[in-house]
VOTOR-175032 format. One record per residue (C-alpha): residue number from 1; residue in three letters; y, x, z. Coordinates in steps of 0.1 Angstrom, whole numbers, plus 5000, padded with zeros to 4 digits. Example, Ala and Ser with C-alpha at 12.3 -4.5 7.8 and 13.67 -1.06 7.14 Angstrom:
BEGIN
- i aa Y X Z
- 1 ALA 4955 5123 5078
- 2 SER 4989 5137 5071
//
This chain:
BEGIN
- i aa Y X Z
- 1 MET 5100 4756 5126
- 2 ASN 5084 4790 5121
- 3 GLU 5103 4816 5101
- 4 LEU 5089 4823 5066
- 5 PRO 5072 4856 5062
- 6 LEU 5091 4883 5044
- 7 VAL 5064 4885 5017
- 8 TYR 5042 4856 5008
- 9 MET 5015 4859 4981
- 10 LYS 4992 4830 4972
- 11 ASP 4961 4832 4949
- 12 ILE 4973 4863 4931
- 13 ARG 4954 4873 4900
- 14 LYS 4963 4903 4877
- 15 TYR 4945 4913 4846
- 16 PHE 4950 4944 4823
- 17 GLY 4936 4952 4789
- 18 ASN 4931 4931 4758
- 19 ARG 4908 4903 4746
- 20 ARG 4879 4927 4741
- 21 ASN 4883 4946 4773
- 22 ILE 4898 4928 4803
- 23 VAL 4900 4944 4837
- 24 THR 4906 4923 4867
- 25 ALA 4927 4943 4891
- 26 VAL 4935 4916 4917
- 27 ASP 4912 4886 4920
- 28 GLY 4926 4856 4939
- 29 VAL 4943 4874 4968
- 30 SER 4965 4855 4993
- 31 MET 4983 4875 5020
- 32 SER 5016 4876 5039
- 33 VAL 5037 4904 5053
- 34 GLU 5055 4893 5085
- 35 ARG 5091 4905 5092
- 36 GLY 5090 4935 5115
- 37 LYS 5052 4940 5112
- 38 ASN 5043 4969 5090
- 39 ALA 5011 4963 5070
- 40 ALA 4986 4986 5053
- 41 ILE 4965 4978 5022
- 42 VAL 4934 5001 5023
- 43 GLY 4908 5007 4996
- 44 GLU 4893 5032 4972
- 45 THR 4906 5040 4938
- 46 GLY 4903 5009 4916
- 47 SER 4902 4985 4944
- 48 GLY 4935 4969 4933
- 49 LYS 4956 4980 4963
- 50 THR 4984 4997 4943
- 51 THR 4986 4968 4919
- 52 LEU 4989 4943 4948
- 53 GLY 5015 4965 4964
- 54 ARG 5035 4966 4932
- 55 ILE 5033 4929 4928
- 56 SER 5046 4923 4963
- 57 CYS 5078 4941 4955
- 58 GLY 5083 4929 4920
- 59 LEU 5073 4960 4900
- 60 GLU 5044 4940 4885
- 61 TYR 5041 4902 4879
- 62 PRO 5008 4884 4884
- 63 ASN 4991 4865 4856
- 64 HIS 4985 4838 4881
- 65 GLY 4998 4829 4916
- 66 THR 5030 4828 4936
- 67 VAL 5050 4856 4952
- 68 MET 5078 4848 4976
- 69 LEU 5102 4876 4988
- 70 ASP 5126 4868 5016
- 71 GLY 5122 4831 5010
- 72 GLU 5128 4833 4972
- 73 ASN 5104 4831 4943
- 74 LEU 5102 4866 4926
- 75 LYS 5103 4849 4892
- 76 SER 5138 4835 4899
- 77 MET 5153 4867 4914
- 78 LYS 5175 4889 4893
- 79 ASN 5168 4926 4892
- 80 ARG 5199 4936 4911
- 81 GLU 5191 4912 4939
- 82 LEU 5154 4922 4939
- 83 TRP 5161 4960 4941
- 84 LYS 5185 4955 4969
- 85 THR 5159 4936 4989
- 86 ALA 5127 4956 4980
- 87 GLN 5120 4992 4971
- 88 TYR 5089 5011 4961
- 89 ILE 5081 5048 4969
- 90 HIS 5058 5062 4942
- 91 GLN 5028 5083 4950
- 92 ASP 5037 5109 4924
- 93 PRO 5070 5126 4933
- 94 TYR 5068 5149 4903
- 95 GLY 5068 5120 4879
- 96 ALA 5094 5099 4898
- 97 VAL 5121 5126 4903
- 98 ASP 5142 5136 4873
- 99 PRO 5141 5174 4872
- 100 LEU 5175 5177 4856
- 101 GLU 5195 5154 4879
- 102 THR 5211 5167 4911
- 103 VAL 5201 5151 4944
- 104 GLN 5237 5139 4948
- 105 LYS 5235 5119 4915
- 106 ILE 5200 5106 4923
- 107 LEU 5211 5092 4956
- 108 GLN 5246 5080 4946
- 109 GLN 5235 5060 4915
- 110 PRO 5219 5031 4935
- 111 LEU 5248 5030 4959
- 112 ARG 5273 5026 4931
- 113 ASN 5252 5005 4907
- 114 LEU 5235 4982 4932
- 115 LEU 5256 4981 4963
- 116 GLY 5289 4985 4945
- 117 LEU 5302 5013 4966
- 118 ASN 5332 5032 4951
- 119 ASP 5345 5052 4981
- 120 GLN 5332 5087 4974
- 121 GLU 5337 5099 5010
- 122 MET 5316 5069 5022
- 123 ILE 5290 5076 4996
- 124 ASP 5288 5113 5005
- 125 GLU 5285 5105 5042
- 126 ARG 5257 5080 5035
- 127 ILE 5238 5105 5014
- 128 ARG 5240 5132 5040
- 129 HIS 5229 5108 5067
- 130 TYR 5198 5097 5048
- 131 LEU 5189 5132 5036
- 132 SER 5190 5142 5073
- 133 LEU 5168 5112 5083
- 134 ALA 5143 5123 5056
- 135 GLY 5142 5159 5068
- 136 LEU 5165 5175 5043
- 137 ASP 5199 5191 5051
- 138 GLU 5231 5188 5031
- 139 SER 5224 5220 5012
- 140 TYR 5200 5199 4990
- 141 VAL 5229 5178 4977
- 142 SER 5237 5202 4948
- 143 LYS 5200 5211 4940
- 144 ARG 5183 5196 4909
- 145 GLY 5151 5177 4911
- 146 GLY 5133 5205 4893
- 147 GLU 5142 5230 4921
- 148 LEU 5124 5210 4948
- 149 SER 5088 5214 4960
- 150 GLY 5064 5184 4960
- 151 GLY 5071 5177 4997
- 152 GLU 5109 5179 4992
- 153 LYS 5106 5155 4962
- 154 GLN 5086 5131 4984
- 155 ARG 5113 5132 5011
- 156 LEU 5140 5126 4984
- 157 LEU 5121 5095 4973
- 158 ILE 5120 5083 5009
- 159 ALA 5158 5088 5012
- 160 ARG 5164 5070 4979
- 161 ALA 5143 5040 4989
- 162 PHE 5159 5035 5023
- 163 ILE 5195 5044 5015
- 164 MET 5204 5009 5004
- 165 GLY 5190 4993 5035
- 166 PRO 5163 4972 5019
- 167 LYS 5144 4946 5039
- 168 TYR 5111 4956 5024
- 169 VAL 5096 4989 5012
- 170 VAL 5062 4996 4997
- 171 VAL 5050 5032 5003
- 172 ASP 5022 5042 4978
- 173 GLU 4999 5070 4990
- 174 PRO 5027 5090 5006
- 175 THR 5005 5119 5016
- 176 THR 4986 5124 4983
- 177 MET 5007 5154 4971
- 178 ILE 5013 5168 5006
- 179 ASP 4992 5193 5025
- 180 PHE 4973 5182 5056
- 181 ILE 4997 5201 5080
- 182 HIS 5028 5181 5068
- 183 ARG 5013 5147 5062
- 184 ASN 5019 5134 5097
- 185 GLU 5055 5146 5095
- 186 VAL 5060 5125 5064
- 187 VAL 5044 5094 5078
- 188 GLU 5065 5098 5110
- 189 THR 5096 5102 5089
- 190 ILE 5089 5069 5071
- 191 ARG 5081 5051 5103
- 192 GLU 5114 5063 5120
- 193 ILE 5136 5055 5090
- 194 GLY 5120 5021 5086
- 195 LYS 5125 5014 5123
- 196 SER 5162 5025 5123
- 197 ASN 5168 5004 5091
- 198 ASP 5150 4974 5104
- 199 THR 5129 4976 5073
- 200 THR 5094 4962 5070
- 201 ILE 5069 4985 5053
- 202 THR 5036 4980 5034
- 203 LEU 5015 5012 5032
- 204 ILE 4991 5016 5003
- 205 THR 4964 5042 5011
- 206 HIS 4928 5052 5010
- 207 ASP 4933 5073 5042
- 208 LEU 4924 5053 5073
- 209 GLY 4936 5083 5094
- 210 ILE 4973 5074 5088
- 211 VAL 4971 5036 5089
- 212 GLY 4976 5034 5127
- 213 LYS 5005 5058 5126
- 214 LEU 5026 5034 5105
- 215 SER 5012 4999 5105
- 216 GLN 5003 4971 5128
- 217 ILE 4983 4950 5103
- 218 VAL 4956 4963 5079
- 219 HIS 4940 4946 5049
- 220 ILE 4908 4961 5034
- 221 MET 4904 4957 4997
- 222 PHE 4873 4960 4976
- 223 ARG 4869 4951 4939
- 224 GLY 4902 4933 4937
- 225 ALA 4899 4912 4968
- 226 ILE 4908 4915 5005
- 227 ILE 4875 4914 5024
- 228 GLU 4887 4921 5060
- 229 SER 4921 4920 5077
- 230 GLY 4937 4919 5111
- 231 PRO 4955 4940 5137
- 232 VAL 4950 4977 5131
- 233 ASP 4936 4983 5166
- 234 GLU 4912 4955 5163
- 235 VAL 4899 4962 5128
- 236 MET 4896 5000 5133
- 237 VAL 4878 4997 5166
- 238 ARG 4856 4967 5158
- 239 PRO 4852 4964 5120
- 240 TYR 4830 4936 5109
- 241 HIS 4825 4940 5072
- 242 PRO 4799 4966 5061
- 243 TYR 4824 4982 5037
- 244 THR 4850 4986 5065
- 245 ILE 4824 5001 5088
- 246 PHE 4814 5024 5059
- 247 LEU 4850 5035 5054
- 248 ALA 4856 5042 5091
- 249 SER 4824 5063 5091
- 250 ILE 4833 5088 5063
- 251 LYS 4840 5118 5084
- 252 PRO 4826 5154 5079
- 253 SER 4804 5150 5110
- 254 ASN 4788 5119 5095
- 255 VAL 4781 5131 5060
- 256 SER 4748 5150 5058
- 257 GLU 4725 5155 5028
- 258 GLY 4699 5128 5028
- 259 GLY 4718 5106 5053
- 260 LYS 4727 5070 5050
- 261 ILE 4764 5077 5045
- 262 THR 4757 5103 5018
- 263 GLU 4735 5079 4999
- 264 MET 4761 5052 5000
- 265 VAL 4788 5076 4987
- 266 LYS 4765 5086 4958
- 267 GLY 4759 5049 4952
- 268 TYR 4796 5044 4948
- 269 GLY 4798 5071 4922
- 270 ARG 4770 5056 4902
- 271 LEU 4782 5020 4903
- 272 ARG 4819 5023 4903
- 273 GLN 4822 5021 4865
- 274 SER 4791 5000 4857
- 275 PHE 4795 4971 4881
- 276 THR 4810 4939 4869
- 277 PHE 4816 4912 4895
- 278 SER 4802 4878 4885
- 279 ARG 4790 4858 4915
- 280 GLY 4780 4862 4951
- 281 CYS 4795 4888 4975
- 282 ARG 4813 4915 4955
- 283 TYR 4799 4941 4979
- 284 ALA 4763 4929 4976
- 285 HIS 4753 4956 4951
- 286 LEU 4760 4983 4976
- 287 CYS 4754 4966 5010
- 288 PRO 4721 4975 5028
- 289 LEU 4721 4941 5044
- 290 ALA 4724 4921 5012
- 291 ASP 4699 4893 5006
- 292 ASP 4695 4865 4980
- 293 ARG 4723 4844 4996
- 294 CYS 4747 4874 4994
- 295 ARG 4739 4879 4957
- 296 SER 4744 4842 4948
- 297 GLU 4771 4828 4971
- 298 THR 4806 4840 4977
- 299 PRO 4814 4843 5014
- 300 ALA 4846 4826 5025
- 301 PHE 4875 4847 5040
- 302 GLU 4875 4832 5075
- 303 GLU 4888 4840 5109
- 304 TYR 4859 4856 5128
- 305 THR 4878 4864 5160
- 306 SER 4915 4859 5169
- 307 GLU 4936 4870 5139
- 308 HIS 4907 4890 5126
- 309 PHE 4895 4877 5092
- 310 VAL 4864 4888 5072
- 311 ALA 4845 4877 5041
- 312 CYS 4809 4883 5050
- 313 PHE 4777 4864 5058
- 314 LYS 4766 4890 5083
- 315 PRO 4797 4903 5100
- 316 GLY 4792 4931 5125
- 317 GLU 4755 4935 5118
- 318 PHE 4757 4968 5098
- 319 SER 4757 5001 5117
- 320 VAL 4757 5038 5107
//
């Protein structure tokens, strides 16, 4: 009998707003995160990737669907049990770190409250160890959150998430607040701590450049749904969905005034707020290949090649 995936989500739907203005953030998504296989959920702002990531670790609950974490239904898990199993690293370190608390207190609270550790020497040793893994020396123990730079806050959040030895960690846009020079260092730090802890990681990002550095599986989201997924090397080298091909093509050398990519980028800006998905392919309003079938029928999410899934009537036909 095959081992259950660490995270299993079936037909997840999540809505925000009120009766007059309802926004569909996640629209019928099913996906799994296998133990020991880091995943990435990639998409633009508003695609639903952060909401899906938060649902996978219990920070949000879906309006419809099932979420299983380590073999248990999230709805039946108590907070203490959930937080010991899954952790979430926020994309905004400034908002997630208390400026008045010391690093010592920030890190020892989960050890005392969730793991039940009372031996101060053991706690101090563990704090020093995880600070070191995150790239901070023991001099930071006495510093307050308000004294830390954005990059140092991010590393503190990494240490706090992993210090309890969780089985699953969701990392939301870990390089958003970090300059280009140091972003690879942060990603490598997360990868190494996850590996040493035997923790499975889901990366939430819009940056395809860091996906392969941390993840083995990638899921591409658009308008609340996963439209392509598979092994990172396969999807990044041979993307089939026009949207994935478009994302992989957004590089300085490919963006020129009047070019196809530039026009598609402008199209996103015009249609991002105005488009409401009703029927057909959710990408049809932007796809250069869209025809009447695309606009009236919804393509099934099917395996196109081995372990490579795509929701498209014309996979691999678009080029830039």
